[in-house]
RODO-2510 file (C-alpha; in nm, 4 decimals, decimal comma):
residues 433
     n   res          X          Y          Z
     1     m     3,9949     0,4117     0,1223
     2     i     4,1510     0,0818     0,1336
     3     q     3,8543    -0,0586    -0,0483
     4     t     3,9304     0,1805    -0,3176
     5     v     4,2932     0,1200    -0,3247
     6     v     4,1763    -0,2944    -0,3596
     7     e     3,9337    -0,2454    -0,5917
     8     f     4,2201    -0,0040    -0,8238
     9     a     4,4335    -0,2944    -0,7775
    10     i     4,1906    -0,5753    -0,8886
    11     a     4,1383    -0,3782    -1,1815
    12     i     4,4890    -0,3421    -1,3044
    13     a     4,5798    -0,6923    -1,2099
    14     l     4,3184    -0,8024    -1,4634
    15     c     4,5140    -0,5575    -1,7537
    16     i     4,8385    -0,7245    -1,6543
    17     n     4,7057    -1,1013    -1,7017
    18     a     4,5321    -0,9650    -2,0306
    19     f     4,9122    -0,8495    -2,0963
    20     l     5,1112    -1,1165    -2,0099
    21     l     4,8705    -1,3554    -2,1728
    22     v     4,9025    -1,1820    -2,5074
    23     r     5,2669    -1,1624    -2,5106
    24     l     5,2717    -1,5081    -2,3702
    25     t     5,0659    -1,5957    -2,6787
    26     i     5,3392    -1,4123    -2,9300
    27     r     5,5829    -1,5716    -2,7955
    28     r     5,4693    -1,8997    -2,8892
    29     y     5,3476    -1,7957    -3,2460
    30     k     5,7426    -1,6472    -3,2954
    31     e     5,9042    -1,9836    -3,1735
    32     k     5,6551    -2,1960    -3,3707
    33     k     5,7112    -1,9527    -3,6879
    34     k     5,3178    -2,0232    -3,7798
    35     f     4,9831    -1,8557    -3,7230
    36     a     4,6488    -1,9729    -3,7523
    37     a     4,4756    -1,6489    -3,9191
    38     n     4,1917    -1,8943    -3,9643
    39     n     4,1303    -1,9020    -3,5986
    40     s     4,1693    -1,5898    -3,5071
    41     n     4,0026    -1,2241    -3,5744
    42     f     4,3391    -1,0398    -3,5457
    43     s     4,6670    -1,0251    -3,7992
    44     f     4,9807    -1,0542    -3,6512
    45     e     5,0176    -0,6629    -3,7030
    46     e     4,7019    -0,5831    -3,5553
    47     m     4,7949    -0,7927    -3,2329
    48     r     5,1063    -0,6318    -3,1888
    49     q     4,9156    -0,3248    -3,1836
    50     q     4,7169    -0,4362    -2,8758
    51     l     5,0722    -0,5645    -2,6693
    52     y     5,2738    -0,1870    -2,7216
    53     l     4,9112    -0,0168    -2,6178
    54     l     4,9206    -0,2526    -2,2948
    55     d     5,2700    -0,2002    -2,2436
    56     s     5,2120     0,1337    -2,2674
    57     i     4,9185     0,1518    -2,0476
    58     i     5,1019    -0,0381    -1,7908
    59     a     5,4124     0,1718    -1,8280
    60     l     5,1784     0,5072    -1,7215
    61     m     4,9772     0,3604    -1,4597
    62     p     5,0110     0,5624    -1,1577
    63     g     5,1491     0,3799    -0,8063
    64     h     5,3784     0,0693    -0,8374
    65     i     5,3363    -0,2569    -1,0686
    66     y     5,5587    -0,5270    -1,0890
    67     w     5,5702    -0,8883    -1,1715
    68     k     5,8591    -1,1381    -1,1114
    69     n     5,9046    -1,4777    -1,1779
    70     r     5,9146    -1,8195    -0,9288
    71     n     6,2503    -1,7400    -0,8122
    72     g     6,1803    -1,3521    -0,7260
    73     a     6,3538    -1,2071    -0,9705
    74     m     6,1801    -0,8939    -1,1538
    75     l     6,0469    -0,9653    -1,5152
    76     g     5,8477    -0,6211    -1,5530
    77     c     5,7134    -0,3245    -1,3806
    78     n     5,5919     0,0308    -1,4861
    79     q     5,7543     0,3425    -1,5020
    80     q     5,7574     0,4775    -1,1854
    81     q     5,8278     0,1495    -0,9925
    82     a     6,1526     0,2275    -1,2131
    83     i     6,2304     0,5114    -1,1152
    84     d     6,1642     0,4988    -0,7225
    85     f     6,3989     0,2289    -0,7202
    86     g     6,6330     0,4658    -0,8610
    87     f     6,6800     0,3555    -1,2365
    88     k     6,6067     0,5511    -1,5531
    89     t     6,4088     0,2940    -1,7487
    90     r     6,2046    -0,0087    -1,6878
    91     q     6,4317    -0,2588    -1,8497
    92     e     6,7200    -0,1903    -1,5904
    93     v     6,5158    -0,3696    -1,3264
    94     v     6,4508    -0,6737    -1,5039
    95     g     6,6186    -0,9519    -1,3543
    96     k     6,6917    -0,7974    -1,0005
    97     n     6,5836    -0,9539    -0,6839
    98     a     6,5010    -0,7903    -0,3660
    99     y     6,8419    -0,7828    -0,2103
   100     d     6,9954    -0,6497    -0,5504
   101     l     6,7497    -0,3200    -0,5233
   102     m     6,8463    -0,2248    -0,2109
   103     n     6,9307     0,1203    -0,1862
   104     k     7,2905     0,1381    -0,0693
   105     n     7,3195     0,4389     0,0262
   106     l     7,1278     0,3427     0,3304
   107     p     7,1692     0,1529     0,6210
   108     e     7,2303    -0,1943     0,4817
   109     e     7,0810    -0,3625     0,7960
   110     i     6,7657    -0,1791     0,7526
   111     e     6,7355    -0,2539     0,4034
   112     r     6,7999    -0,5910     0,4260
   113     r     6,5757    -0,6624     0,6887
   114     n     6,3166    -0,4956     0,4477
   115     a     6,4211    -0,6978     0,1436
   116     k     6,3840    -1,0508     0,3465
   117     a     6,0281    -0,9483     0,4631
   118     i     5,9561    -0,8892     0,1250
   119     v     6,1206    -1,2038     0,0186
   120     i     5,8983    -1,3931     0,2728
   121     a     5,6194    -1,2741     0,1890
   122     d     5,6244    -1,3546    -0,1439
   123     e     5,7754    -1,6745    -0,1475
   124     e     5,4139    -1,7559     0,1041
   125     i     5,2129    -1,6322    -0,1473
   126     m     5,3742    -1,8314    -0,4722
   127     a     5,4108    -2,1633    -0,2411
   128     c     5,0223    -2,1235    -0,1185
   129     g     4,8630    -1,9830    -0,4031
   130     i     4,7015    -1,7189    -0,2100
   131     n     4,6298    -1,3534    -0,2562
   132     r     4,7333    -1,1140     0,0306
   133     i     4,7509    -0,7392     0,0805
   134     i     4,9893    -0,6481     0,3299
   135     e     5,1741    -0,2919     0,4331
   136     e     5,5335    -0,2581     0,3423
   137     p     5,7927    -0,0834     0,5114
   138     a     6,0075     0,1078     0,2663
   139     l     6,3077     0,4274     0,2592
   140     r     6,2887     0,6260    -0,0268
   141     l     6,6121     0,7279    -0,2201
   142     d     6,6207     1,0215     0,0281
   143     g     6,5976     0,8649     0,3489
   144     k     6,2304     0,8990     0,4425
   145     e     6,0634     0,6192     0,5766
   146     i     5,7401     0,4993     0,3757
   147     i     5,4650     0,2631     0,3752
   148     y     5,3056     0,0751     0,0714
   149     l     4,9526    -0,0734     0,0364
   150     s     5,0041    -0,3629    -0,1252
   151     e     4,7995    -0,6370    -0,3066
   152     k     5,0018    -0,9401    -0,4518
   153     k     4,8878    -1,2746    -0,6156
   154     p     5,0479    -1,5543    -0,7989
   155     l     5,0582    -1,5803    -1,1918
   156     y     4,9302    -1,9217    -1,3476
   157     d     5,0471    -2,0899    -1,6584
   158     t     4,8185    -2,2329    -1,9417
   159     e     4,8348    -2,5922    -1,7119
   160     g     4,7757    -2,4280    -1,4039
   161     s     5,1067    -2,3878    -1,2596
   162     v     5,2337    -2,1028    -1,0097
   163     i     5,4682    -1,9102    -1,2222
   164     g     5,5583    -1,5994    -1,0361
   165     l     5,3486    -1,3233    -0,8492
   166     l     5,1884    -0,9701    -0,9436
   167     g     5,2100    -0,7050    -0,7536
   168     i     5,0531    -0,3646    -0,6970
   169     s     5,1728    -0,1169    -0,4305
   170     v     5,0174     0,2411    -0,3418
   171     d     5,1949     0,4629    -0,1255
   172     i     4,9914     0,5262     0,1897
   173     t     5,1806     0,6978     0,3910
   174     e     5,0884     1,0313     0,4237
   175     l     4,7176     0,8438     0,4775
   176     k     4,8826     0,7251     0,7948
   177     e     5,0139     1,0192     0,9343
   178     a     4,6892     1,1938     0,8212
   179     r     4,4883     0,9494     0,9977
   180     k     4,7383     0,9542     1,3402
   181     q     4,6839     1,3469     1,3235
   182     a     4,2590     1,3074     1,3191
   183     e     4,3124     1,0416     1,6031
   184     a     4,4937     1,2768     1,8220
   185     a     4,2320     1,5644     1,6957
   186     n     3,9905     1,3900     1,7988
   187     k     4,1342     1,3065     2,1556
   188     a     4,1782     1,6253     2,2324
   189     k     3,8136     1,7129     2,1291
   190     s     3,7483     1,4121     2,3817
   191     d     3,8793     1,5598     2,6296
   192     f     3,7308     1,9302     2,5785
   193     i     3,3942     1,7934     2,5986
   194     q     3,4609     1,5768     2,8693
   195     n     3,6194     1,8770     3,0617
   196     m     3,3443     2,1476     2,9598
   197     q     3,0266     1,8922     3,0627
   198     h     3,2024     1,8601     3,3944
   199     d     3,2565     2,2334     3,4124
   200     i     2,9082     2,2745     3,3417
   201     r     2,7195     2,0112     3,5605
   202     t     2,8922     2,1484     3,9100
   203     p     2,7252     2,4592     3,9005
   204     l     2,4368     2,3672     3,7199
   205     a     2,4207     2,1231     4,0283
   206     s     2,4566     2,3695     4,3185
   207     i     2,1743     2,5989     4,1216
   208     m     1,9122     2,2908     4,0936
   209     v     1,9865     2,2731     4,5172
   210     l     1,9645     2,6591     4,5561
   211     l     1,6157     2,6081     4,3775
   212     q     1,4449     2,3265     4,5720
   213     a     1,5616     2,5456     4,8647
   214     l     1,3849     2,8273     4,7124
   215     k     1,0778     2,6564     4,6341
   216     e     1,0004     2,5601     5,0019
   217     h     0,9521     2,8911     5,1138
   218     n     0,5965     2,9998     5,0670
   219     m     0,5090     3,2139     4,7818
   220     s     0,2553     3,2410     4,5806
   221     a     0,2007     3,0341     4,2465
   222     e     0,2993     3,4106     4,0510
   223     m     0,6383     3,3932     4,2115
   224     r     0,7300     3,0105     4,2034
   225     e     0,7014     2,9819     3,8020
   226     p     1,0126     3,1464     3,7459
   227     f     1,1811     2,9353     4,0088
   228     i     0,9780     2,6031     3,8423
   229     l     1,1088     2,7184     3,4676
   230     l     1,4494     2,7463     3,5739
   231     e     1,4665     2,4274     3,7089
   232     q     1,3205     2,3056     3,4274
   233     v     1,5805     2,4668     3,2154
   234     c     1,8596     2,3557     3,4430
   235     q     1,7769     1,9726     3,4220
   236     q     1,7392     2,0059     3,0464
   237     l     2,1342     2,0954     3,0353
   238     i     2,2536     1,8504     3,2115
   239     q     2,1059     1,5946     3,0789
   240     l     2,2466     1,7979     2,7517
   241     c     2,5184     1,7182     2,8958
   242     r     2,4871     1,3769     2,9600
   243     n     2,3850     1,3403     2,6277
   244     f     2,7033     1,4880     2,5216
   245     s     2,9339     1,2821     2,7302
   246     r     2,7900     0,9692     2,6147
   247     a     2,7585     1,0348     2,2438
   248     n     3,1390     1,1470     2,3041
   249     l     3,2604     0,8167     2,4158
   250     n     3,0439     0,6025     2,1838
   251     e     3,3005     0,4525     1,9017
   252     c     3,1034     0,6612     1,6435
   253     g     3,1469     0,9848     1,7862
   254     e     2,7838     1,0042     1,7933
   255     e     2,4738     0,9827     1,9583
   256     p     2,3369     0,6405     1,9101
   257     l     1,9283     0,5996     1,8410
   258     k     1,7580     0,5015     2,1516
   259     k     1,3878     0,4623     2,0405
   260     q     1,1280     0,4161     2,3228
   261     e     0,7850     0,5459     2,4275
   262     i     0,7807     0,9370     2,5155
   263     n     0,4885     1,2000     2,5215
   264     i     0,5503     1,4213     2,2581
   265     l     0,3005     1,6704     2,4192
   266     d     0,5182     1,7119     2,7138
   267     i     0,8373     1,7441     2,4848
   268     a     0,6472     2,0221     2,3060
   269     k     0,5421     2,1894     2,6219
   270     d     0,8770     2,1916     2,7919
   271     s     1,0395     2,3426     2,4825
   272     i     0,8232     2,6227     2,4612
   273     s     0,8262     2,6707     2,8052
   274     i     1,2411     2,7014     2,8062
   275     h     1,1865     2,9760     2,5053
   276     k     0,9301     3,1759     2,7044
   277     p     1,1601     3,4170     2,8671
   278     m     1,3391     3,4923     2,5644
   279     a     1,0267     3,5940     2,3918
   280     a     0,8777     3,7636     2,6502
   281     n     1,1755     3,9845     2,6024
   282     k     1,1179     4,0471     2,2722
   283     s     0,7421     4,0850     2,2961
   284     i     0,6918     3,7898     2,0928
   285     t     0,3764     3,5695     2,1230
   286     l     0,4971     3,2232     2,1152
   287     d     0,1937     2,9746     2,0773
   288     l     0,1558     2,5611     2,0294
   289     h    -0,0845     2,4222     1,8613
   290     i    -0,1248     2,0072     1,9355
   291     h    -0,3460     1,8786     1,6553
   292     d    -0,6112     1,6128     1,8208
   293     n    -0,4993     1,3336     1,5798
   294     i    -0,1537     1,2938     1,7860
   295     p    -0,1767     1,0412     1,9863
   296     s    -0,0391     1,0408     2,3369
   297     i     0,2443     0,8020     2,3266
   298     i     0,4650     0,7997     2,0378
   299     v     0,7966     0,5595     1,9450
   300     s     1,1097     0,7864     1,8881
   301     d     1,4382     0,9196     1,9951
   302     e     1,3614     1,1626     2,2551
   303     f     1,7104     1,3340     2,2515
   304     r     1,6545     1,4078     1,8656
   305     l     1,3144     1,5375     1,8960
   306     r     1,4071     1,7767     2,1927
   307     r     1,6919     1,8825     2,0001
   308     i     1,4967     1,9237     1,6726
   309     l     1,2499     2,1633     1,8675
   310     l     1,4654     2,3626     2,0929
   311     n     1,6869     2,4550     1,7783
   312     l     1,4036     2,5274     1,5957
   313     l     1,2029     2,7611     1,8575
   314     g     1,5411     2,9192     1,9543
   315     n     1,6473     3,0286     1,5460
   316     a     1,2953     3,1492     1,5393
   317     i     1,3134     3,4075     1,8133
   318     k     1,6066     3,4958     1,7706
   319     f     1,5786     3,6152     1,4298
   320     t     1,2269     3,7665     1,4576
   321     d     1,1795     4,1050     1,6452
   322     e     0,8290     4,1767     1,6457
   323     g     0,4981     3,9321     1,5481
   324     k     0,4819     3,5992     1,6569
   325     v     0,6248     3,2409     1,6737
   326     s     0,4414     2,9194     1,6370
   327     l     0,4858     2,5658     1,6645
   328     t     0,2031     2,3235     1,5254
   329     i     0,2746     1,9370     1,5935
   330     s     0,0071     1,7014     1,4036
   331     i     0,0736     1,3646     1,2440
   332     d     0,0488     1,3578     0,8522
   333     k     0,0601     1,0507     0,5884
   334     n     0,3192     1,0566     0,2967
   335     h     0,2276     0,8804    -0,0585
   336     q     0,2629     0,4959     0,0968
   337     g     0,0066     0,5882     0,3821
   338     e     0,2752     0,6220     0,6278
   339     a     0,2343     0,7803     0,9592
   340     l     0,4615     1,1092     0,9893
   341     l     0,4912     1,2758     1,3148
   342     a     0,4505     1,6463     1,1388
   343     m     0,6238     1,9677     1,3034
   344     k     0,6030     2,2975     1,1363
   345     v     0,7936     2,6385     1,3174
   346     i     0,6467     2,9716     1,1438
   347     d     0,8252     3,2970     1,2626
   348     t     0,6999     3,6393     1,1173
   349     g     1,0693     3,7306     1,1456
   350     i     1,3250     3,8493     0,8788
   351     g     1,3596     3,5867     0,6696
   352     i     1,6085     3,4038     0,4623
   353     s     1,7719     3,5566     0,1478
   354     q     1,6440     3,3279    -0,1760
   355     n     2,0097     3,2274    -0,2480
   356     k     2,1064     3,1009     0,0568
   357     l     1,8150     2,8688     0,0958
   358     p     1,9474     2,5865    -0,0998
   359     f     2,2445     2,5899     0,1552
   360     i     2,0712     2,6873     0,5075
   361     f     2,1242     2,3336     0,5829
   362     d     2,5238     2,3186     0,5652
   363     k     2,7612     2,3696     0,8173
   364     y     2,8485     2,7300     0,8886
   365     v     2,5978     2,8703     0,6340
   366     r     2,5091     3,2635     0,7452
   367     d     2,3000     3,4464     0,5966
   368     e     2,5687     3,7882     0,5118
   369     t     2,2613     3,9949     0,4662
   370     r     2,1635     3,9687     0,8301
   371     d     2,3390     4,2109     1,1243
   372     a     2,6450     3,9662     1,2776
   373     q     2,6164     4,1561     1,5978
   374     k     2,2377     4,2008     1,6155
   375     y     2,2206     3,7418     1,5277
   376     p     2,5165     3,6102     1,6695
   377     g     2,5575     3,2174     1,5727
   378     t     2,7824     2,9703     1,4427
   379     g     2,5468     2,8444     1,1540
   380     l     2,5633     2,4880     1,2939
   381     g     2,1963     2,5098     1,4515
   382     l     1,9934     2,4070     1,1537
   383     y     2,3074     2,1680     1,0294
   384     f     2,2708     1,9519     1,3263
   385     v     1,8426     2,0040     1,2868
   386     k     1,8843     1,8605     0,9629
   387     k     2,0556     1,5659     1,0751
   388     y     1,8647     1,4902     1,4040
   389     v     1,5801     1,4706     1,1455
   390     e     1,7604     1,2313     0,8897
   391     d     1,8925     1,0175     1,1360
   392     l     1,5587     0,9463     1,2496
   393     g     1,4416     0,8800     0,8539
   394     g     1,2364     1,1878     0,8325
   395     t     1,2936     1,5165     0,5960
   396     l     1,3644     1,8867     0,6644
   397     r     1,2295     2,1684     0,3830
   398     v     1,2252     2,5543     0,4759
   399     e     0,9910     2,8435     0,3176
   400     s     1,1008     3,1712     0,3589
   401     e     1,0594     3,5440     0,2037
   402     l     1,2845     3,8032     0,2996
   403     g     1,1081     4,0523     0,5368
   404     k     0,8324     3,8346     0,6032
   405     g     0,9300     3,5517     0,7762
   406     s     0,9947     3,1881     0,7220
   407     m     0,8366     2,8092     0,7971
   408     f     1,0338     2,5071     0,8776
   409     f     0,8301     2,1671     0,8332
   410     a     1,0421     1,8495     0,9482
   411     a     0,8336     1,5038     0,8602
   412     i     0,9550     1,2030     1,0904
   413     p     0,8286     0,8200     1,0639
   414     n     0,6146     0,7760     1,3434
   415     s     0,5001     0,4115     1,5050
   416     h     0,2915     0,3821     1,8177
   417     h     0,1252     0,1469     2,0046
   418     a    -0,1545     0,0404     1,9373
   419     s    -0,3132    -0,0047     2,3047
   420     n    -0,1441     0,3105     2,3885
   421     v    -0,3078     0,5348     2,1139
   422     t    -0,5367     0,8024     2,2906
   423     a    -0,6346     1,1422     2,1507
   424     l    -0,5529     1,4424     2,3205
   425     p    -0,7875     1,7563     2,3173
   426     p    -0,9217     1,9047     2,0084
   427     v    -0,6303     2,1580     1,8800
   428     l    -0,4570     2,2867     2,1958
   429     e    -0,3732     2,6453     2,1329
   430     e    -0,1557     2,7977     2,4166
   431     p    -0,0054     3,1515     2,3469
   432     y     0,2559     3,2991     2,5320
   433     v     0,3740     3,6590     2,5282
***
């Protein structure tokens, strides 16, 4: 926002400099009472029209625009500046300094302090020949405190001597107030996340202890399997709480990228295992296909890859009442020949209406044709999937037909160490029913 204001200020400054130059030129022509028509492309009347146009543009400019002489007296301003000073016309402001423009209806001590600060800043700018961008407090005519973001720069004559100052000020009071509110809201969010992750991790830790104790009892492999699965789910939830907590403490409010060597097969199998009970409860076949061109070790962000697969699989199972859901992972290449980790989730679910497809990755977007009670959700899952894919430099697309199912395809740039590349067994298929 500040950069935009500065760029806006610079543009206006150039316009005013041009205006002052034209006005100075005409004044000298009037004093000498002669015009070198053969050295100019404009007649006096044309120059007068240009001057009038520039003056009108400055008068109508938003914000506050003003220029002063070397002693700090106002030489001119735009109409908004005059109105905020309590004058009807711009001409009434000419010749007045910061102390003359104090609001007589407000406490003199405060107004004098603000005027003194303006005078000191202006004198420094003109004495040192420097440009400055500063925040200046002020009081409106109604007594309300406001803050201006001002850019001030010295004005020079044709010989390079400082003859005054140009100032451009924008009211940023609402912007600063909005920032304070945003910071307060962000703190409340941070406190909530910290409390939530603590409240979740505490009972999960107790469940983990209980599961470990149960696993020590003699039981068949079939009986032990649900406890192992439940333990894996608890570990995933605990790790997720840690990740959210770490992301919340990060000054950007986002989980930083952490690329490391990971086994994509382990991640895929964990994601399938976690969703196995949900799929079995709906009598849905859950397939995993790992192509033989997948290296055993890749370099990527494990947190984001896990969240991508967990969200896509969870979404597919939720909206599939019969049939199957499949996850296929392979290595593809883009047009430049670069390796891409390709992850494809296909379901035979209810599908997505065509008018919702362009917006399906937006925040809080839900297909209203679906039964909200049967398929509850916030509309954030796919938004985060797209964000995580883009964080990794990849792309995400969807194809769907209402009543027939959907296909989500994520392609992520892949890198791996050649010494660690080991081909996995050909196309691994693990159906779960």
